[in-house]
C-alpha positions in Angstrom: 48.3 210.0 134.0 48.3 208.4 130.4 51.3 206.6 129.2 52.0 209.2 126.7 52.0 211.9 129.1 54.6 209.8 131.5 56.6 209.3 128.6 56.9 212.7 127.8 57.8 213.9 131.3 60.7 211.2 131.0 61.7 212.4 127.8 61.9 216.2 129.5 63.7 214.8 132.3 66.2 213.0 130.3 66.8 215.8 128.1 67.5 218.1 131.1 70.1 215.7 132.2 71.8 215.6 129.0 72.2 219.6 128.6 73.3 219.9 132.4 77.0 220.7 132.8 78.9 219.3 135.5 79.4 221.2 138.6 82.8 220.0 139.6 85.6 222.7 139.2 87.9 223.0 136.2 90.9 222.1 138.9 89.6 218.6 138.6 90.1 218.2 135.1 93.4 218.4 133.2 91.8 220.7 130.5 89.5 223.4 130.4 90.8 226.7 129.5 89.7 226.5 126.1 86.2 225.8 127.2 83.5 228.3 128.6 81.8 225.5 130.6 82.5 221.9 132.1 81.5 219.0 130.0 77.5 217.9 130.1 76.9 215.3 132.9 76.2 212.6 129.9 79.7 213.4 128.4 81.4 213.3 131.8 79.7 210.0 132.5 80.6 208.5 129.2 84.0 209.4 129.3 85.2 208.7 132.6 87.3 205.8 133.1 88.8 206.0 136.6 86.3 203.4 138.0 88.6 200.7 135.8 91.8 202.8 135.2 92.4 203.3 138.9 94.3 199.8 138.8 97.1 201.8 137.1 97.7 204.0 139.9 100.9 202.5 141.4 102.3 202.6 137.9 101.3 206.1 137.1 102.9 207.2 140.6 106.1 205.3 139.5 106.3 207.0 136.4 105.9 210.3 137.9 108.7 210.0 140.1 111.0 209.1 137.0 109.6 212.3 135.1 110.1 214.3 138.2 113.9 213.3 138.1 114.2 214.3 134.4 112.5 217.5 134.9 115.2 218.2 137.7 118.0 217.2 135.4 116.3 219.5 132.8 116.5 222.5 135.1 112.8 222.5 135.2 112.4 221.7 138.9 114.9 223.1 141.6 116.7 221.0 144.2 114.5 221.6 146.8 111.2 221.3 144.7 112.5 217.9 143.6 112.3 216.9 147.0 108.9 218.0 147.9 107.7 216.4 144.6 109.3 213.1 145.5 108.3 213.4 148.9 104.5 214.2 148.3 104.5 211.3 145.4 105.8 208.7 148.3 103.2 209.9 150.5 100.3 209.8 148.1 101.4 206.1 146.8 101.1 205.1 150.6 97.5 206.7 150.9 96.4 204.8 147.4 97.6 201.6 148.7 95.9 202.0 152.0 92.8 203.4 150.4 92.6 206.7 152.4 93.1 208.7 149.1 90.7 207.5 146.0 88.9 209.0 142.9 86.2 211.5 143.4 83.0 212.0 141.8 84.4 214.7 139.5 87.8 213.0 138.8 87.7 211.9 134.9 90.6 209.3 135.0 93.5 208.0 137.2 95.8 210.6 135.9 93.6 213.5 137.0 92.8 211.9 140.4 96.4 211.6 141.1 97.4 215.2 139.8 94.4 216.4 142.3 96.0 214.5 145.3 99.4 216.1 144.3 98.3 219.5 144.3 96.2 218.9 147.5 99.6 218.3 149.4 101.8 220.6 147.3 99.6 223.4 145.8 100.9 225.1 142.3 104.3 222.9 142.8 102.1 219.9 142.0 101.2 221.6 138.7 104.7 221.5 137.4 104.9 217.9 136.9 102.6 218.0 134.1 105.6 219.8 131.8 106.6 217.7 129.4 104.3 215.0 129.0 100.8 214.2 127.9 98.3 211.8 129.0 98.7 209.9 125.8 102.1 209.0 126.7 101.4 208.4 130.3 98.5 206.0 129.5 100.5 204.1 127.1 103.6 203.8 129.6 101.3 202.9 132.8 99.6 200.2 130.6 103.2 198.5 129.6 104.2 198.8 133.3 101.1 197.0 134.5 101.1 194.4 131.9 105.0 193.5 132.2 104.6 193.4 135.9 101.4 191.0 135.9 102.8 188.6 133.2 105.2 188.0 135.4 102.6 186.8 137.9 101.2 184.9 135.3 104.2 183.2 134.3 104.8 182.1 137.9 101.3 180.9 138.1 101.8 178.7 134.8 104.8 177.3 136.3 102.8 176.2 139.3 100.0 174.3 137.1 103.1 172.9 135.1 104.6 171.5 138.4 101.3 170.2 139.4 100.9 167.9 136.1 104.6 167.1 136.4 103.9 165.8 139.9 100.8 163.8 139.0 102.5 162.2 136.0 105.6 161.1 138.5 102.9 159.5 140.9 101.5 157.6 137.7 104.4 157.1 135.7 103.9 153.6 134.6 100.0 153.8 134.6 98.8 152.6 131.0 95.6 154.4 129.9 93.6 154.5 126.4 95.0 157.0 124.0 92.3 158.3 122.1 91.6 160.1 118.6 88.2 161.3 117.5 87.4 160.5 121.3 87.6 156.5 120.1 90.1 154.3 121.4 93.6 154.4 119.4 96.4 153.1 121.0 97.4 152.3 124.5 99.8 155.1 126.1 100.9 156.1 129.5 98.4 158.5 131.6 101.8 160.4 132.5 102.4 160.9 128.7 98.9 162.5 128.4 99.7 164.9 131.4 103.0 165.8 130.1 101.4 166.8 127.0 99.6 169.6 128.6 102.9 170.7 130.1 104.7 171.1 126.8 101.8 173.2 125.7 101.9 175.5 128.7 105.8 175.9 128.2 105.1 177.2 124.9 102.8 179.7 126.5 105.4 180.8 129.1 107.8 181.2 125.9 105.5 183.5 124.1 105.1 185.4 127.3 108.7 186.1 127.7 108.9 186.8 123.7 106.2 189.3 124.2 108.0 191.2 126.9 110.9 192.0 124.3 108.4 194.0 122.3 106.7 195.4 125.3 110.0 196.6 126.8 109.6 200.4 125.1 108.7 203.3 127.0 106.5 205.9 125.5 107.3 208.6 127.9 108.7 211.6 126.3 106.6 211.0 123.0 104.0 213.8 124.5 100.6 214.2 122.8 102.1 212.9 119.7 105.1 214.9 118.5 107.7 214.7 121.6 108.4 217.8 123.6 110.4 221.0 123.1 111.7 220.7 126.5 115.1 219.3 127.3 114.0 216.0 128.7 115.9 212.6 128.5 113.4 209.9 127.7 116.2 207.2 127.6 116.5 208.1 131.4 113.3 207.6 131.9 113.0 204.5 130.4 115.9 203.1 132.1 114.7 203.8 135.7 111.5 202.2 135.0 113.2 199.0 133.9 112.4 199.4 130.0 115.0 198.3 127.6 114.8 201.6 125.5 112.6 204.5 124.9 110.3 204.8 121.6 112.0 206.1 118.7 108.5 207.2 117.0 106.6 209.5 118.9 103.4 208.9 116.8 103.9 205.1 117.3 104.3 205.4 121.0 101.2 207.0 121.9 99.0 205.1 119.3 100.5 201.6 119.5 98.5 199.0 121.1 99.9 196.2 119.8 101.5 195.3 123.0 98.0 194.9 124.5 97.0 192.9 121.5 99.7 190.4 121.4 99.2 190.0 125.3 95.5 189.1 124.6 96.6 186.6 122.0 98.9 185.0 124.1 96.6 185.1 126.9 93.6 183.6 124.8 96.0 180.4 123.4 97.0 180.0 127.0 93.2 180.1 127.7 92.5 177.3 124.7 95.2 175.1 126.4 93.6 175.4 129.8 90.1 174.8 128.3 91.3 171.5 126.5 92.8 170.3 129.9 89.5 171.1 131.5 87.5 169.1 128.8 90.0 166.1 129.3 89.2 166.1 133.0 85.5 166.5 132.8 85.6 163.3 130.8 87.7 161.6 133.1 85.4 162.3 136.2 82.3 160.8 134.4 80.8 157.9 135.4 81.5 156.5 131.9 85.2 157.1 132.1 85.8 157.1 135.8 89.5 157.4 135.3 89.6 160.3 137.9 87.9 161.6 141.2 88.3 165.1 142.2 89.2 166.3 145.7 86.0 167.7 147.6 87.7 171.0 148.1 88.0 171.2 144.2 84.5 170.1 143.3 80.9 171.4 143.8 77.5 169.7 144.2 73.9 170.2 143.2 71.3 172.0 145.0 68.8 169.3 144.0 70.9 166.0 143.3 72.5 165.0 146.5 75.0 162.6 144.5 76.5 165.1 142.1 80.1 166.0 142.3 80.8 168.5 139.7 84.2 169.7 138.0 83.5 173.2 138.2 86.9 174.4 137.9 87.2 172.4 134.8 84.1 173.9 133.3 84.9 177.3 134.1 88.3 176.8 132.5 86.4 176.1 129.1 84.1 179.2 129.8 86.4 181.7 130.6 88.5 180.6 127.2 85.8 181.9 125.4 85.8 185.3 127.4 89.6 185.7 126.7 88.8 185.1 122.9 86.2 187.6 123.0 88.6 190.4 124.8 91.2 189.8 121.8 88.6 190.0 119.0 87.2 193.0 120.9 90.2 194.9 121.0 91.3 194.1 117.6 87.9 195.4 116.3 88.3 198.6 118.2 92.0 199.0 117.0 91.3 198.2 113.2 90.1 201.5 111.9 92.1 204.3 113.9 94.1 206.7 112.4 97.5 208.0 114.0 97.9 209.0 116.5 95.8 209.0 119.8 91.9 208.4 119.5 89.5 208.3 122.6 88.7 204.7 121.3 91.8 203.6 123.1 90.1 204.1 126.0 88.7 200.7 125.2 91.8 198.9 125.4 92.1 198.8 129.2 89.0 196.7 130.4 89.7 193.6 128.2 93.0 193.5 129.4 92.3 193.8 133.0 89.7 191.2 132.7 92.0 188.8 131.1 94.8 189.2 133.5 92.4 189.0 136.5 90.3 185.8 135.6 93.6 184.2 134.6 95.1 184.9 137.8 91.8 183.3 139.6 92.0 180.4 137.2 95.3 178.9 137.2 95.5 178.4 140.9 92.1 176.6 140.8 93.4 174.5 138.2 96.8 173.5 139.8 95.0 172.7 143.1 92.3 170.5 141.3 95.2 168.6 139.3 97.4 168.3 142.4 94.6 167.0 144.4 92.8 164.4 141.9 93.0 161.1 142.5 93.7 158.6 139.7 92.0 155.2 139.3 94.9 153.2 137.6 93.2 150.0 137.5 90.3 151.4 135.7 92.3 153.0 133.2 94.3 149.9 132.7 91.2 147.7 132.2 90.0 150.4 129.6 93.2 150.7 127.9 92.8 146.9 126.6 89.4 147.5 125.4 88.3 149.0 121.8 90.7 146.8 119.9 93.4 149.2 120.6 96.2 146.7 120.1 95.3 146.8 116.2 97.9 148.7 115.2 100.6 146.9 117.2 99.2 143.7 115.4 100.2 145.3 111.9 103.3 146.3 113.1 104.0 142.7 114.4 103.4 141.6 111.1 105.7 144.5 109.4 108.4 143.3 111.3 108.2 139.9 109.6 108.5 141.3 106.3 104.6 141.9 105.3 104.2 145.1 103.5 102.2 147.7 105.9 99.2 148.0 103.3 98.7 144.1 103.7 99.5 144.0 107.4 97.0 146.8 107.9 94.4 144.8 105.9 94.8 141.5 108.0 94.7 143.4 111.2 91.4 145.1 110.1 89.8 141.7 109.1 90.8 140.4 112.7 89.2 143.4 114.2 86.1 142.6 112.3 86.0 139.0 113.4 86.6 139.9 117.0 83.8 142.3 116.9 81.5 139.9 115.3 82.1 137.5 118.2 81.9 140.0 120.7 85.5 139.5 121.8 88.5 142.0 122.1 91.4 141.4 119.7 93.5 140.3 122.3 91.4 137.5 123.5 
């Protein structure tokens, strides 16, 4: 068979798949009455998000319980119906947790999957829970709940890395080390001082996460698709039950706002930059040329061909993943920049960069903490190195200043001494 004929057959086959509609029933979708057929397989495959937004299932169920209580108070669920709905939601949550209930091939997203599970348990009563809410305010709420929950985990993980750095600084509180600028010897410092500089940077990251939460603590539930709901709901009650500070005051903003996701990704990317800087220093310290630090065997790797190698993979991955975090931030910003109000399907693309950054940081931070906690510091090697490179030149200039010499002249004198020492192959102190 010729190449052209083969290509033609492949093209006809692909065209058939593009035109073919899905075989799933309309009951598996949260929409459909307007349409005479189901979506084409190509569309269904493209728009499906359940393979990644299933992470939000516990938060969607949490919001559903709060919404059920509000429907009951509004007279839209009878007392007995509320009890049945809450019991079914509780059972569904358990099945999600143990894996006995999961998304099927016809499920579009986390919301459709969970509604299917609810209706399997309750029949038509399960459909009452859709009253007064849209996937637009649901997903905005779910993502805020997820992020607020996971930011708390990240803050704990950052604090553990801070503790490891402080502990290592305490072990070597009197150990001198070369202070570097431009990676050249500058002035002698204490190694503990350098470690604590990283602690200060991480502390600012924690402060930013805490400050971020003030703006993330707004509940979108009640905003509906974009214009709220004509039903007598109580968004403030839902917000309080879910641990938010208040409900959103503008429904358009509530469903379209992804500032909270972009701001989280910025704070996380900056944290990643700080982790990368720490990683870069550890990489330098462990080189044969520096020799200040040796990593514990449990926190280093070897080479498949060079038996002597002991590689600082954790530190290198900190550098690498920081680029990934920056990419996630810029990707989301590029997605958001041209969107009109209110909700657009482009916003389906907001979750994967968020999930990726969260999950990678929760892998990276404990590994870095373990690496720092177990690394061995060669105080003698650092002390010997701190006396080299004419690092006392500034102290010589300051000594002259204390004796009344203008600093400009003292700087010149010290520089001349450095030049002479270098020409004779001596250190300044010699």
